C-alpha positions in Angstrom: -5.3 -7.2 -17.9 -5.0 -6.1 -14.3 -3.1 -2.8 -13.8 -2.2 -1.2 -10.7 -0.9 2.5 -10.8 0.5 4.1 -7.7 0.9 7.8 -7.2 1.5 10.3 -4.5 5.1 9.5 -3.5 7.6 12.3 -2.9 9.8 13.9 -0.3 8.8 15.2 3.1 10.3 16.1 6.4 10.0 14.0 9.4 6.6 14.5 11.0 5.0 15.2 7.7 2.2 13.5 5.8 1.8 11.8 2.4 -1.0 10.1 0.7 -0.4 7.3 -1.6 -3.0 6.3 -4.2 -3.3 3.0 -6.1 -5.7 3.0 -9.1 -6.8 -0.6 -10.1 -8.2 -1.7 -13.4 -9.0 -4.9 -15.1 -9.6 -7.0 -11.9 -12.6 -9.1 -12.4 -13.2 -10.4 -8.8 -15.8 -8.3 -6.9 -13.8 -8.7 -3.7 -10.1 -8.8 -3.3 -7.3 -8.1 -0.9 -5.3 -5.1 -1.5 -2.1 -4.3 0.1 0.7 -1.7 0.5 4.2 -3.0 0.8 7.6 -1.2 0.9 10.9 -2.2 0.1 14.3 -0.9 1.4 17.4 -1.2 -0.8 18.7 -4.7 -0.7 15.9 -6.0 1.4 12.8 -7.9 0.5 9.3 -6.3 0.4 7.5 -6.0 3.7 3.8 -5.7 4.2 2.7 -2.3 5.6 -1.1 -2.3 5.4 -3.8 -4.6 4.0 -7.4 -4.2 3.2 -10.1 -6.5 2.2 -12.2 -4.6 -0.4 -15.4 -6.5 0.2 -15.7 -6.0 4.0 -13.4 -3.0 4.4 -11.4 -4.8 7.1 -7.8 -3.4 7.5 -4.7 -4.6 9.1 -1.5 -2.9 9.8 2.2 -3.7 10.5 3.3 -2.8 14.1 5.8 -0.2 12.6 3.1 1.9 11.1 0.1 1.3 13.4 -1.5 4.6 14.5 0.4 6.4 11.9 -0.7 5.0 8.6 -4.3 4.4 7.3 -5.4 2.3 4.4 -8.7 3.0 2.8 -10.7 2.7 -0.4 -12.9 4.3 -2.9 -14.9 1.6 -4.4 -16.4 3.8 -7.1 -13.0 4.8 -8.3 -11.4 1.3 -7.8 -8.7 3.0 -5.8 -7.0 2.2 -2.6 -5.2 4.9 -0.6 -2.5 4.9 2.1 -2.5 8.0 4.3 0.8 8.2 5.9 1.2 10.6 9.0 3.9 11.4 11.4 6.4 10.1 8.8 9.8 9.1 10.1 13.1 8.7 8.2 12.8 5.0 8.6 9.7 5.1 6.3 11.8 6.0 3.4 11.3 3.3 0.8 9.8 2.3 -2.4 6.1 1.7 -1.8 4.2 -0.8 -3.8 0.4 -1.6 -4.2 -0.5 -5.2 -4.7 -3.7 -7.0 -5.3 -4.6 -10.7 -4.8 -7.2 -13.2 -3.8 -9.1 -12.8 -0.5 -8.3 -16.4 0.4 -4.6 -15.7 0.1 -4.5 -12.4 1.9 -1.6 -12.0 4.2 1.7 -10.3 4.9 3.7 -12.3 2.4 4.4 -10.7 -1.0 4.1 -14.2 -2.5 0.4 -14.1 -1.7 -0.2 -11.3 -4.2 -0.5 -11.9 -7.9 -0.5 -8.2 -9.2 1.9 -5.4 -8.4 2.2 -1.8 -9.3 5.7 -0.4 -10.4 6.1 1.4 -7.0 6.3 5.1 -5.8 9.3 6.4 -3.9 8.8 8.0 -0.5 11.7 9.9 1.1 11.5 11.3 4.6 14.2 13.5 5.8 15.2 14.3 9.3 
């Protein structure tokens, strides 16, 4: 059974930083696409950052490029999202997702497995 467990959310002032973690277990494929998504109240989830765990290639939404960094620790089966220069508009529930490399993309529909989410609040 695949499990994704996020941690690291919290409250921070604008300009501050947070690091989210996503610990994955039970995923049998050696390579996968991992993503961080966020969701605003009443809105659909939107992709923030993607990483191909096999190659380490990373991709970012324009809204976070230059501020957020996705990375991985293969030994720990953990993916991170380092968030710097946070803005109030980054306030959302952040979700970790895992899926097949062949389907990797920005649509949440391409991901099979999801964590329960962690809340990030950025105050001005």
